[in-house]
C-alpha positions in Angstrom: 0.8 -21.0 110.3 3.1 -20.9 107.3 5.9 -18.3 107.6 4.7 -16.9 104.3 1.8 -15.4 106.3 3.9 -13.8 109.0 3.3 -10.1 108.8 6.3 -7.8 109.3 7.1 -4.1 108.6 3.5 -3.0 108.9 2.4 0.1 110.6 0.4 -0.1 113.9 -3.1 1.4 113.9 -3.3 5.1 114.5 -6.4 4.8 116.8 -6.2 6.1 120.4 -4.6 9.5 120.1 -5.6 13.0 121.0 -6.4 14.9 117.7 -6.3 18.2 119.7 -2.7 17.6 120.6 -1.7 19.9 117.7 0.9 22.5 118.8 -0.1 25.0 116.0 -3.8 24.7 117.0 -3.3 25.0 120.7 -0.9 27.9 120.3 -3.4 29.7 118.1 -6.3 29.1 120.5 -4.4 30.8 123.3 -3.2 33.7 121.1 -6.8 34.3 119.9 -8.1 34.4 123.5 -9.8 31.1 123.9 -7.4 29.2 126.0 -10.3 28.4 128.4 -11.6 25.8 125.9 -8.5 23.5 126.1 -10.0 20.9 128.5 -13.1 20.4 126.3 -10.9 20.5 123.2 -8.7 17.6 124.5 -11.9 15.7 125.5 -13.2 16.1 122.0 -9.8 15.3 120.5 -9.5 12.0 122.4 -12.9 11.0 121.1 -12.0 12.1 117.6 -8.8 9.9 117.7 -10.6 6.9 119.1 -11.5 3.7 117.3 -15.3 4.2 117.7 -15.4 7.7 116.0 -13.1 6.6 113.2 -15.4 3.6 112.6 -18.4 5.9 112.5 -16.7 7.9 109.8 -15.8 4.9 107.7 -19.3 3.4 107.9 -21.2 6.6 106.9 -19.1 6.9 103.8 -19.4 3.2 102.9 -23.1 3.5 103.3 -24.2 6.8 101.8 -27.7 8.4 102.3 -30.7 7.0 100.3 -33.5 9.2 98.9 -37.0 8.1 99.8 -39.4 10.1 97.6 -42.5 8.1 98.5 -43.7 5.8 101.2 -45.0 2.3 100.5 -48.5 3.6 99.9 -47.4 6.0 97.2 -47.6 9.2 99.3 -44.9 11.8 98.6 -42.5 12.0 101.6 -39.3 13.5 100.2 -37.0 12.2 103.0 -33.4 11.0 103.1 -32.3 7.9 105.1 -28.9 8.1 106.7 -26.7 5.5 108.3 -27.3 5.5 112.1 -23.8 6.7 112.8 -24.4 9.9 110.8 -26.7 10.8 113.7 -24.0 9.9 116.2 -21.5 12.2 114.5 -24.1 15.0 114.4 -25.0 14.5 118.1 -21.4 14.9 119.2 -20.9 18.0 117.0 -24.1 19.7 118.3 -23.4 18.8 121.9 -20.0 20.5 121.7 -21.5 23.6 120.1 -19.8 23.3 116.7 -23.0 24.6 115.1 -24.6 27.9 116.1 -23.9 28.0 119.9 -21.3 30.8 119.8 -23.9 33.3 118.6 -25.8 33.0 121.9 -22.8 33.7 124.1 -21.0 36.9 125.0 -17.9 35.2 126.3 -14.8 36.4 124.4 -13.3 33.7 122.2 -16.5 31.7 121.6 -16.0 31.7 117.9 -12.4 30.7 118.2 -13.3 27.9 120.5 -15.9 26.7 118.1 -13.5 26.9 115.2 -10.9 24.8 117.1 -13.5 22.1 117.9 -14.7 22.2 114.3 -11.1 21.6 113.1 -10.6 18.8 115.5 -13.9 16.9 115.1 -13.8 17.5 111.3 -10.8 15.2 111.1 -13.1 12.3 112.0 -15.5 12.8 109.0 -16.0 15.8 106.8 -19.4 15.2 105.4 -21.5 15.9 108.5 -19.5 19.2 108.9 -21.7 20.6 106.1 -25.0 20.9 108.0 -23.1 21.9 111.1 -21.4 24.7 109.1 -24.7 25.8 107.5 -26.4 26.1 110.9 -23.5 28.2 112.2 -23.6 30.4 109.2 -27.4 30.9 109.1 -27.9 33.1 112.2 -26.3 36.3 110.9 -28.6 36.2 107.8 -31.6 35.1 109.9 -31.2 38.3 112.0 -32.3 40.3 108.9 -35.8 39.5 110.1 -36.1 40.1 113.8 -39.3 38.2 114.2 -37.9 35.1 112.6 -34.7 35.4 114.6 -36.6 35.6 117.8 -38.5 32.5 116.8 -35.7 30.3 115.6 -32.3 31.5 116.8 -32.5 29.9 120.3 -33.4 26.5 118.7 -30.6 26.7 116.1 -28.1 27.4 118.9 -29.5 24.7 121.2 -27.1 21.9 122.0 -29.6 19.2 121.2 -29.6 17.3 118.0 -33.3 16.4 117.2 -33.5 14.6 113.9 -36.8 14.3 112.0 -39.3 16.4 110.1 -41.6 18.1 112.5 -42.8 21.6 113.2 -39.6 23.5 114.0 -40.9 25.2 117.1 -41.8 21.9 118.6 -38.3 20.5 118.4 -35.5 20.7 120.9 -32.9 21.9 118.4 -32.8 22.8 114.7 -30.4 22.4 111.8 -30.3 24.8 108.9 -29.4 24.4 105.2 -28.9 26.6 102.2 -30.2 26.5 98.6 -28.8 29.1 96.2 -27.5 27.8 92.9 -29.5 26.9 89.8 -28.5 24.9 86.8 -28.4 27.8 84.4 -26.4 30.1 86.7 -24.2 28.2 89.1 -22.1 30.8 91.0 -23.9 33.6 89.1 -26.9 33.6 91.5 -28.3 36.7 90.0 -29.2 34.6 87.0 -31.6 32.6 89.2 -35.1 32.0 87.8 -36.9 30.7 90.9 -40.0 33.0 91.4 -41.3 34.3 94.7 -44.9 35.6 94.7 -46.1 37.6 97.7 -49.2 36.5 99.5 -51.7 38.5 101.5 -50.6 37.0 104.8 -47.0 38.2 104.4 -45.6 34.9 103.1 -44.3 34.2 99.6 -45.0 31.3 97.3 -41.8 29.9 95.6 -41.7 28.0 92.3 -38.4 26.9 90.9 -35.6 24.3 90.6 -32.4 24.4 92.7 -29.4 22.6 91.3 -27.6 22.1 94.7 -29.2 22.1 98.1 -27.0 21.4 101.1 -28.3 19.0 103.7 -31.9 18.5 102.5 -33.2 17.0 105.7 -32.5 20.2 107.6 -35.3 21.9 109.4 -34.9 25.4 107.8 -33.5 26.6 104.5 -32.2 29.9 103.3 -32.8 30.4 99.6 -32.7 33.0 96.9 -35.6 33.8 94.5 -36.8 36.5 92.2 -39.4 38.6 94.0 -41.2 41.6 92.4 -38.5 43.8 93.8 -35.6 41.7 92.6 -33.5 38.8 93.9 -34.4 38.3 97.5 -33.6 36.0 100.4 -36.2 33.7 102.0 -36.5 31.3 104.9 -38.3 28.0 104.2 -39.1 25.4 106.8 -39.4 21.8 105.7 -42.5 21.5 107.9 -45.0 24.4 108.0 -46.4 25.7 111.3 -49.7 23.8 110.8 -47.7 20.5 110.6 -48.0 19.9 106.9 -45.0 19.3 104.7 -43.8 22.3 102.7 -43.8 21.2 99.1 -40.1 21.1 98.6 -39.6 18.1 96.3 -36.3 16.2 96.4 -35.7 15.2 92.8 -32.4 13.3 93.3 -29.3 13.1 95.4 -26.0 14.1 93.7 -23.4 11.4 93.0 -20.3 13.3 94.1 -16.6 12.7 93.9 -16.3 12.8 97.7 -18.4 14.0 100.7 -20.3 10.7 100.2 -21.9 10.7 103.7 -23.7 14.0 103.2 -26.8 14.2 101.1 -26.7 17.0 98.5 -29.9 17.3 96.6 -31.5 18.7 93.5 -34.8 20.1 94.6 -38.0 21.7 93.2 -40.1 24.3 95.0 -43.6 23.3 94.0 -45.5 26.3 95.4 -43.4 26.2 98.6 -44.1 28.7 101.4 -41.3 31.1 102.5 -40.8 34.1 104.7 -38.7 37.0 103.6 -35.3 37.9 105.1 -34.2 41.4 104.6 -35.6 43.7 101.9 -36.8 42.7 98.5 -34.0 43.0 95.9 -31.3 42.7 98.6 -31.1 38.9 98.6 -27.4 38.7 97.9 -26.5 41.3 100.5 -28.6 39.3 103.1 -27.3 35.9 102.3 -23.7 37.0 102.0 -23.6 37.1 105.8 -24.2 33.3 105.7 -21.7 32.8 102.8 -18.9 34.5 104.6 -19.2 32.2 107.6 -19.3 29.1 105.5 -16.2 30.3 103.8 -14.5 30.4 107.1 -15.4 26.8 107.6 -14.0 26.0 104.1 -10.6 27.3 105.4 -11.0 25.4 108.7 -12.1 22.2 106.8 -9.1 22.4 104.5 -6.8 22.9 107.5 -8.4 19.9 109.2 -7.8 17.8 106.2 -4.1 18.9 105.9 -3.5 18.1 109.6 -5.1 14.7 109.3 -3.1 13.9 106.2 0.1 15.1 107.8 -0.4 13.1 111.0 -1.1 9.9 109.1 1.9 10.4 106.8 4.3 11.0 109.8 2.8 8.1 111.7 3.3 5.8 108.7 6.8 6.8 108.0 7.8 6.6 111.7 7.1 2.9 111.6 7.7 1.7 108.0 11.2 0.7 107.0 12.7 0.6 103.5 16.2 0.3 102.2 17.5 -0.4 105.7 16.1 2.6 107.6 12.8 4.1 108.8 11.2 6.2 106.1 11.0 9.2 108.4 14.8 9.2 108.8 15.6 9.2 105.1 16.6 12.7 103.8 14.2 13.0 100.9 11.2 11.8 102.9 12.3 14.3 105.6 12.0 17.1 103.1 8.5 16.0 102.0 7.2 15.6 105.5 8.6 18.9 106.7 7.1 20.7 103.6 3.7 19.1 104.3 4.0 20.2 108.0 4.8 23.8 107.0 1.8 23.9 104.8 -0.5 22.4 107.4 0.7 24.8 110.2 0.3 27.9 107.9 -3.3 26.8 107.1 -4.1 26.3 110.8 -2.6 29.5 112.0 -4.4 31.7 109.4 -7.7 29.8 109.9 -7.6 30.5 113.6 -6.6 34.1 113.2 -9.7 34.5 111.0 -11.8 32.9 113.6 -10.4 35.4 116.1 -11.4 38.2 113.7 -14.9 36.7 113.5 -15.2 36.7 117.2 -14.1 40.3 117.6 -16.1 41.5 114.6 -19.2 39.9 116.2 -18.7 42.2 119.2 -18.5 45.3 117.0 -14.7 45.7 116.2 -14.8 47.4 112.8 -11.1 47.0 112.2 -11.3 43.3 112.7 -14.4 43.1 110.5 -12.5 44.8 107.7 -9.4 42.6 108.1 -11.7 39.5 108.1 -13.4 40.7 104.9 -10.3 40.6 102.8 -8.2 38.1 104.8 -11.0 35.5 104.6 -11.4 36.0 100.8 -7.7 35.5 100.0 -7.3 32.7 102.5 -10.4 30.9 101.2 -8.8 31.0 97.7 -5.3 29.8 98.7 -5.7 27.4 101.6 -8.5 25.5 99.9 -6.5 25.5 96.7 -3.6 23.8 98.5 -5.6 21.1 100.1 -5.8 18.7 97.1 -2.1 18.8 96.4 -1.4 18.3 100.1 -3.7 15.3 100.3 -2.1 13.7 97.2 1.4 14.1 98.6 0.4 12.8 102.1 -1.2 9.8 100.4 2.0 9.2 98.4 4.0 8.9 101.6 2.3 5.5 102.1 3.2 4.3 98.6 0.7 1.7 97.3 -0.8 1.3 100.8 -2.1 4.8 100.6 -4.1 4.0 97.5 -6.1 1.4 99.3 -9.4 2.4 100.9 -8.5 0.7 104.2 -5.8 3.3 104.8 -8.4 6.1 104.9 -6.3 8.2 102.6 -8.4 7.9 99.5 -11.4 9.4 101.3 -9.2 12.3 102.5 -8.0 12.8 98.9 -11.6 12.7 97.5 -12.7 15.2 100.1 -9.9 17.7 99.5 -11.2 19.6 96.4 -14.6 20.3 97.9 -13.7 23.3 100.0 -12.1 25.0 97.0 -15.4 24.6 95.1 -17.9 25.1 97.8 -19.1 28.8 98.3 -17.3 29.9 95.2 -14.6 28.1 93.3 -11.1 29.5 92.7 -12.0 32.3 90.3 -15.0 33.4 92.3 -13.0 33.6 95.5 -10.1 35.4 93.8 -12.5 37.9 92.2 -14.3 38.4 95.5 -10.9 39.6 96.9 -10.7 42.2 94.1 -14.3 43.2 94.8 -13.5 43.7 98.5 -10.5 45.9 97.8 -12.5 48.0 95.3 -15.7 48.4 97.3 -14.2 48.5 100.8 -10.7 50.1 100.6 -10.6 50.1 104.4 -10.2 46.3 104.2 -6.9 46.8 102.3 -5.8 49.1 105.1 -6.7 46.6 107.7 -5.0 43.8 105.8 -1.7 45.6 105.6 -2.0 46.8 109.2 -2.1 43.1 110.1 0.8 42.0 108.0 2.9 45.0 109.0 2.8 43.9 112.6 5.7 41.6 111.6 7.7 44.4 109.8 11.4 44.3 110.4 11.4 40.8 111.9 12.3 38.8 108.7 13.9 40.4 105.6 12.3 37.8 103.3 8.8 38.8 104.6 9.6 42.5 104.3 10.6 42.0 100.7 7.5 40.0 99.9 5.3 42.8 101.4 7.1 45.5 99.4 6.6 43.4 96.2 2.9 43.0 97.0 2.5 46.7 97.3 4.1 47.1 93.8 1.8 44.4 92.3 -1.3 46.1 93.7 -0.3 49.5 92.4 -0.2 48.2 88.9 -3.7 48.3 87.5 -2.9 46.9 84.0 -4.5 43.5 83.3 -5.6 43.5 87.0 -8.3 40.8 86.5 -6.0 38.6 84.5 -3.4 38.7 87.3 -5.9 38.2 90.1 -4.9 34.7 91.1 -1.2 35.7 91.2 -2.0 38.7 93.4 -4.4 36.9 95.7 -1.9 34.0 96.1 0.8 36.5 97.1 -1.6 38.2 99.6 -2.4 34.9 101.2 1.2 33.9 101.5 2.2 37.2 103.0 -0.6 36.9 105.6 0.5 33.4 106.5 4.1 34.5 106.7 3.3 37.4 108.9 1.4 35.2 111.4 4.0 32.5 111.5 6.9 35.0 112.0 5.0 36.7 114.8 3.3 33.8 116.6 4.4 30.6 115.1 7.2 28.1 115.7 10.6 29.6 114.7 11.6 26.5 112.6 8.3 26.5 110.8 8.4 30.3 110.2 11.9 30.1 108.8 11.0 27.3 106.4 7.9 29.1 105.3 9.8 32.3 104.6 12.6 30.6 102.8 10.3 28.6 100.6 7.0 30.4 100.1 8.3 34.0 100.3 12.0 33.9 99.2 11.1 31.6 96.3 13.7 29.0 97.3 11.2 26.2 96.6 10.2 23.9 93.8 6.8 23.1 92.3 6.1 19.9 94.2 6.2 19.3 98.0 9.6 18.0 99.2 11.6 20.8 97.6 12.5 22.8 100.7 16.0 24.4 100.7 18.8 23.0 102.8 19.9 24.1 106.3 16.4 24.1 107.8 15.5 22.5 111.1 13.3 19.8 109.5 13.6 17.6 112.5 11.9 20.2 114.8 9.2 20.8 112.2 8.3 17.1 111.8 8.5 16.5 115.6 5.5 18.8 116.0 3.4 16.3 114.0 4.5 13.1 115.8 1.9 11.3 117.9 2.7 11.3 121.6 
């Protein structure tokens, strides 16, 4: 072969590593009381880092789902055809309990364990995480109707992935979806026009058009519609108890920026049959239990994307040489990588702390429930907002190689904005934080009780907390300043967690940059005299 075709200075494949070998994640799992899951977490991590799973992720995105509205005879079927490896990804997720399994266990730490596995397996492929997340989030809302919960909860939590449209009670396991927004309202779900008419048998007939429906091949859907008593929540199966198809018409699949493997549909309820969850007129209150749990997964998904981007960037720079030295050893790249690592670890630590609060709140801890209410709102805003910038900078560490699809970085980049939009875009999440503080002042007390656990440990954190109190006491132009306030709250929370439980080098860099304002606008602007080598070392593959 001609020497012009001799390949040098290229980076070896990243396949064959343990995705769960993440110090920040493992430390958080232990701190939040789920250390018992580590053997399974490493088993899943090794599978996630293997060549087979990574190829599954590539193929399901290269071959997106196809809508089949009719069969060859002209009969309406409203089905979506997926690449076979979509079902492989779903099977692994369900077998490891990433869906609703924690709701059926009393063991402390179950929700933490599930969150850790979600973060690890989500680094393989993000699209299939959507129906997994929907199923996890559905059960608290489903419990608003005891009879329906008794009928479906065990099947939703079962560790069997049983794809196909059949009577739900005849399947080994179920997947749930959600259908809320309409074209005229978007995030303003109270503007929904879908009508729900009560029937003599206790069911409702729904007529309307939904603009976004997550995972349309799910077995059950939670949806909002206008009943005689106001906006209400309903459960609709794709297949009715008598075996007939519920008339939920799939009009088209959305052509999205990212999340290509997952089918997101525009649907029409053509006299579809549903069962009421909760009371009439209380639809938002009922479904918010589902929304809050999917918001947790937005934070986890963003943290997963950041960790994946960081690991790939560090791996690349540890093997690629330029200007006579490895990229990782060059001072400016060191600054960039350390900054990306600090952001990633902060996201992971706060995501897992919120998972711990979810676990304890599910067992009746009111203080943790109130902390979670506000902590989740501010973290959903900030962590998800940071993900696109993080993905862009991680991609840039590859130079032109990162812009090529084969690197995997473009898919990560396209995926990054989704979590910030899903379940309420930036303004919605920020305003929800204000709403929580106004309607549930005890959530503010719980939030500051949490961050004050680090009082006196780091003067930069103490100063940031004092400044935050001052910001919150000023009510002038409060809504206008909401993003500024919520951002500060999220940073203070992350700083408190890192100072108390994180790696000292990471905590020092976080406080110096994010809290003491010794930081530029772009990544790679950390101040001098930080232990960047120790920070980057935590992201190296072993």
